[in-house]
Residue, then its C-alpha position, 0 to 999 in steps of 0.5 A: m187552926i187555933h182554938p184558944e181556951p178562955n183561960p189557957r191552962r198552965t200545965y206543969l210537966p212532971l219530972w219523969l215526963t220531962m225526962l221521957l221527952m228528952l229520951f226522944a231527942l236522944i234516940g231520934g237521930g238517924g243514919g250512920g254507923f257508930l263506934v262503941g267505947v271500950m266499956l259501957s257502964r250502967s248509970p248510977a242515976r236514981c229515979p225520983e218518982q214512984p217505983a212503978v213509974c221508975e221501973e217503966f223508965t229504967i232504960f231512960w234514966e240510964a240513957w239520960s245519965l250517960a248522955r249528961q255525964r259521958y257525951v264528948d261535948a259537955e256544952a251540947a248536953d244542955p238540958e233546955v235544948m235537949t228538952a225542946g228537941a225531945i218534945n218536938g220529937m215526941i210531937d212529930s211522932l203523933g203525925d200532925q207535923g206542921h200543926t201540933r207543935f212546941l214553942t219556946t217562950l220567945e217563939a210563943e210571944r211571936w206567935e201570939a203577936m202574929l195572931q193578934g195582928e200586932h206590929f212586928d219586925g221582919i221581912g214580911a212573909f208567911i214562912d213554914v217548914r213542910d215535908g222537911q223543906a223550908l219555904i215561902i208560903n206567901p209574901i205580905e203585900g207591900s212588904p220587903a219580901e215582896a219587893a225582893g221578888l219572893r213568891p209563894g212556893d220559893l224554897i229557902l235553902a239557907v239563911d245567912g249562909e246556914s243550911t235550913g235542913g232539919w230546921s223546925a218552923e220556929q227555928l226558921q222564923g226565929r232566924i229570919r225575923g229580926p230588928r228593923g233596919t237589919t238585913v238577912t240573906l236568903r238562898i232561894l230556889h224559885p219553882n221551876s228553876d235549877l239554880p238558887v239565888e242569894v237574896t238580901i232583904t232589909r227588915a222593916a216594921l210590919q203589921l200583919p194584914s188580914v185582907s186585901w181587895q180590889m174591884l176587877p172589870d165586870q164589877l167583880a170584887l177580888v178579896r184575898l184573905f191572908a190569915f185568920n188573925q183576930e182582925a180577919g172577920r172584921e176586915l173581911r166584913e168591911a171589905l165586902t161592904r165597901a165592894q157592895s157599895q161600889g156595885a160588886r155583883a160577885v165576889i172571888l174570895d182567894l184563900r190560896d196559901n192562907p195558913g189558917g189561924l183562929l177558929d173563931e175567925a174562921i166561923e166569922v168569915a164563913s158567917q159573912f156568906l151563910p145564913s145564921g145557924t148554918t153548920v160551919l164545921i163539926e168538932e170531934g174529940r178524942s172520945g168520938l163526941r161530936q159538936e156542931k159549930p154554927s154560923r153567926s148572924g150579921g153576914v153581909a154577903l149572904t146572896t152574893p155569887l161567890i167563887l172560892l180559890i184554894n190550893e195546896g197551901s190553903a190550910s187549917s181555918s182556910e179548909i174550914v171555910a172552904g168545906a163549909l161553903q162547899a157543903a152548903g152549896r154556897a160557893i164554887l171552889v176552884g184550884e187544887t186540893t188543900v193541905g189537910t191539917g184538920t186539927v183544932l189546936t189548944p195552947f197549953v202554957l207550960s211552967d216557963g212560958s213556953r207553949l204546947l200547941l196540941g191538936t185536941q180535936q179534929w174537925l169534919t165538914p158539915d156533911g161529915r168529911l174528915i179533912r185531916g190528911q185528906g184536904i178539901e177537893p175543889d169543884e174544879q181542879v185547876a193547876l197553875p202552869p209551871k211559871g204561874r203564880p197567884l196574883l195579888p188583888a192590886e196586881a190583877a187590878r192593874l192588868t187589862p183583861e187580855a193581860l190578865r188572861n195571859s198572866g199565868d194565874t189560870q186559877l184566877v182566870r177560871a174564877i173570873e169566868l165562873a163569876v161573870s157567868q153567875p146570874 
């Protein structure tokens, strides 16, 4: 979940801290034996900071100097690359992997474009690195990724022949995105498959959508929210209004594989279903001070029966909305326990235009449950079968009721059963 400051602060790292961060990169490698040279000499590097600071980091200065002066590949000892690696190593040590993170200048520009819902070039899929594994979180409806057969949960083993092992999410995104009309080849391992396949995709000009929806039989509106970008609340409100004008008597809100986004949009989305002033989440800062965040006025589906779909790919702002609606008794949650990110990211602009997305607060549900590391548990645990996958609204709307029941999307099928039974 992103909580942008009104005026993002520009933070300059002091030289000693930059050097410390580099140390994390230098000592962070794992495994393997090593060969010690004939002679180890103390580095002549001089510390430019105050004596007390210099004394704390004496070993760092020695390691830094040795790496810069003695490493066999001089080009590899690039301060910029080492700094980025060091910061990532330090951030990973905080235990908020996949959320708190460092973005280079280029990665920061792409990240901001995604949150603003701007046009960009790429294959049209949400991708991430979780537990060290690159994977497809969700293809965008109508995108080249969807047309190529990519589905949520697909593992990305290689990009253009290069293994993704050890890559960060930003490295993965940087390699897969590219100019429209160009191609990228992914080695994909589909869930429940033993053999990977090579998939070549032509990149296109895309605009990140927020909402897709369709009417299903029995006057049920299936609304899928893909991400919490700057248009999410407005697009959801418009979709709900149109669905009501077509006679929708219940809503199934699908937050499966939704990676989250902006805090304000999470509150706006929840506000469509909650009376004004209802607590949406509780923010807890480093000092333990707590602050409640209430829903806003103007919700358009305050009394419409609501079923909410979540899974192990629902993260961040998705968890805020799920927790708020569950705590208020406003929705029945169906699916699987969510990711459990649960930190509020504040973006700090560094001196070169890069960003440090730092978890400065954690959030709790309105009834006081901590989500970080635990996630939101559904009211009804429903897992997909081995070959099942979440259906997009357009796919579900094309199926007959019988075909939908046999589609393998058992979570959606159960949600429909519950929605039909609502008074």
